[in-house]
N, C-alpha and C positions, 0 to 999 in steps of 0.2 A: 448605644446598644439597642437591640430590638427584641421584644417578647410578644408572642401571640398566645392568648388564652382561647381555648375552644372546647366545648363539650362536643365530642365527635359522634354522639348518638350510636355508640357501639360500632361505628363504621358502616351504618346502614346505607349511606350514600357513598359507597365505596369508591367508584371511579372518580367522581368529582372531588372527593376528599383527598385521594392520593395525588391527583393532579395539583390541587391547591397546595398541599404540603411540599411537593417537589418544586413547585414554582417559587414558594416563599423561602425554602431552605437556604439558598446561598446568602440571603441578606438577614436571616433571623438567627439570633444568638440562642434564644430559648423558646421552645414550644411547651406550654403548660396545658395538658389535655385531661379532660374528664370523661367518665363513662367508657373506660378502656377495659377490654376483656383479654384474658390470656388463657389458652388451652392447648394441649397437644392435639386436639381434634379440630379438623377443618369442617366446621358446620355453623349453622345459624342458631341463635337462641330464638325463643318462640316469637318475639316481636320483630325479628329481622336483623338484629345486630350480629356481628361476626365474632364467634367465640375465640378465634385466634388472631384478632386484629392487631395485637401487640407485635406479633412477628412481622406483619405487613408494615407497621409503622417503623420498625427497626430497618427493614429493607429500603423503605422510602427515604430514610434519613441516615445514610451511612456515615456522614461526617459529624453526626451528633451522638453523644453518649446518652443512653436511655436509663432512667431511674423509675422503677415501677413501685407504686405503693398499693398494696392489697388491702381493701376495706372489708371484703366479705368473700367467702368461697362457696361454690356450688349454689349460687343464687344470682339470678340475672337482673335483679331490681324489681321484678314482679312475682317470681315464683322460684322454687327450688328446681335444680336440674339434676339429672342422673348421669352426669359425666363430669370429668375434672374441669373446673372453671374458676378463675380468679377474676374479681371485679374491683376496679379501683381507678386511680389516677396515674398519670405518667408525665414526667418532665424530661424533655430532650434538650441537652445543652451541647453547644459546639465543643468538640473534643479539645480544642486549644485553650478553652477556658478552665483554669484550675478550680475545681470545686473543693472547698475547704471541708464541708460536711453536708450530709443529707439525712433526711429521716421523715417521720410522720407523727401525727398526734391524733389520738382518738377524740373526736369532738361530739359524737352522738352515737347512740346505740349500745351503750354499755349493758352487758347482761343479755343481749340478744342471742339466740331466739327465745330464751326462757321467759321473756316478757310476754310472749304469746301474740305479739303484734308483728306480723310479717313485714308491714310497711315501715316499721321502726328499725330497719336494718342499719348496721354501723356505717358511719361516715368518718373520713379522716382528712386532716389538713396535711398536705405534703409540702415539704420545703427543701430548698438547697441554700447553701451559704457560699458566697464567693467574694473576691475583692476585685475592684475595678478602679484604676487610677488612685490607689492608696486608700480607698474607702471600702468599708465592709457593707455587704448587702445580704439581706435575707429575702429570697423570692418564694412566696407561698402560693400553693395551688389548691383551690377549694372546690369540692362538690358538696354543697350543703344539703341539709335534710330535705327530702323530696316531698314528703306528705305532711299535712294535707295540701292538695293541689292549689288551694287558694293563694298560697305563698304569703299568707298573713302570719302575724306573730303567734307563737305558741310558747309555753314554758320551755319546751325542748329547744326551740330556736333561740330564745333569749339566752339560755344556758350555753348554747353553741357559740353565740357571738361573744359571750363573756370569756369563754376559753380562748377564742381567737385573739381578743384584745389582750388578755393576760400573757399569752404566748409572745405576741409581737412586742409587748412592753419589756419583756425579758431578753430580747435579742439586741445585740449592739448594732450601731450603724443605721443605714437606711433600710427601709422595708418596702416591698412591693407585694400586694395581695390581689389575687384575681381568680376568676372562675365562675362557675354556675352556682350562685348562692341560693337559688330557688326562693327569692324574697322580692317583695314589692318595694319600690323606692321610698315610700313614706312609712315603712315599718320601723318600729323601735329597734328591731334587730340590726337594721342598717344604720340607724342613727347612733347606736352604741359604738360602732366602728368609727364613725365620723368623730364622735366625741373623744375617742381614743387617740385622736391626733392625726388621722389619715384623711387625705384629700380624696373625695369621691369624683373620679374622672367622668363617670357617666353623667353626673349632674353638672359638673364644671364645664363640660364640652357640649352640653345640650343634646345628648343622645336621646332619640325618641323611641327606639326599640332595639332590643338585642335578639329578637326572634324574626322569623320569616314565614311565608305562606306554608312551608312544610309543617310548621307548628300550629299556626292559627287559621290557616286557610279553610278548615272545615267548620269553623265556628262562626256564629253570628257576631256582628260588630260589638254587641254588648257583652259577649262572653269571651272575647279575645284577651289574651294576656300579652303585653308587649315587653315585659322585662323579666329577667331571671339572673342575668350575668352582670358582673361589676368588676372594675379595676380600681384599687386604692393605692396611693403612694404616700410615703412619709414626706414631710415638708422639704427635706433636703434633696429629694430626687428632682433633678432638672428635666422636666418633661419637654421633649422636642416636638412630639406630635402624638395624638391619640385619635384613633378612628375605629369605626365599626362597619366594615365593608358589607354591602348587600350581596352576599354570595350564598348559593344554596348547596353547601357541602355537608350540612347537618340541619337539624331543626333549630339549632342555635346559630347565631352569627359570631364570627371571630372578633375578638377585641385585640387591637394592634397598638402596642405602646412602643414608642421610641424615646429613649432617655439618654442623658449624658452626665 
């Protein structure tokens, strides 16, 4: 089976993104996407993402069933908007794959916006459960706490990782976790997931970046960040291949996992 994790940047790179998804669709069982917007209005948010990108994703992936997890409404990640807007994650699964269950878990931002910090907006862990060749799987899709932009540990990020570890520990069978964690590789928040029994494929496969010039091209070498995205698997997942292709369909690179 094949899964692709990708922060789609709200569809800002619309044409290359759509072409990439359509090209990959015939051989991809699951797309786990972050920074997805849904709106009845065809317009852009202030930083260039498409408010109705979910509809475009559904059109581009007609043989996949879409599951949308809303993290926050009427907020584009930077500011409030004055039109209907849902912001969250989406999983697209091939329609012939029986999905046993699906849902999400609030992992950060409880009490928002009463906290008074607009940047502490809610984040959720989205998941689906399925069976393959007699084994149970939980596939989890994460868009982690975005601020501060240093991607270093904070109490909120430590708490987020603990919620993820606890959730996965309670799920039967094998687990696959991926997405945009907004974390540095040497953070305690990442080490917590590793200590929870998950293999870090970014480290294991020697991946040197999950970003591209759309992200770091405007920064000096000393200020560039080369990591944000990760894929983890439980020990029983038989990894056939793992790669991070250098394509500019977003300001993040896709993470491509094949397993059996």
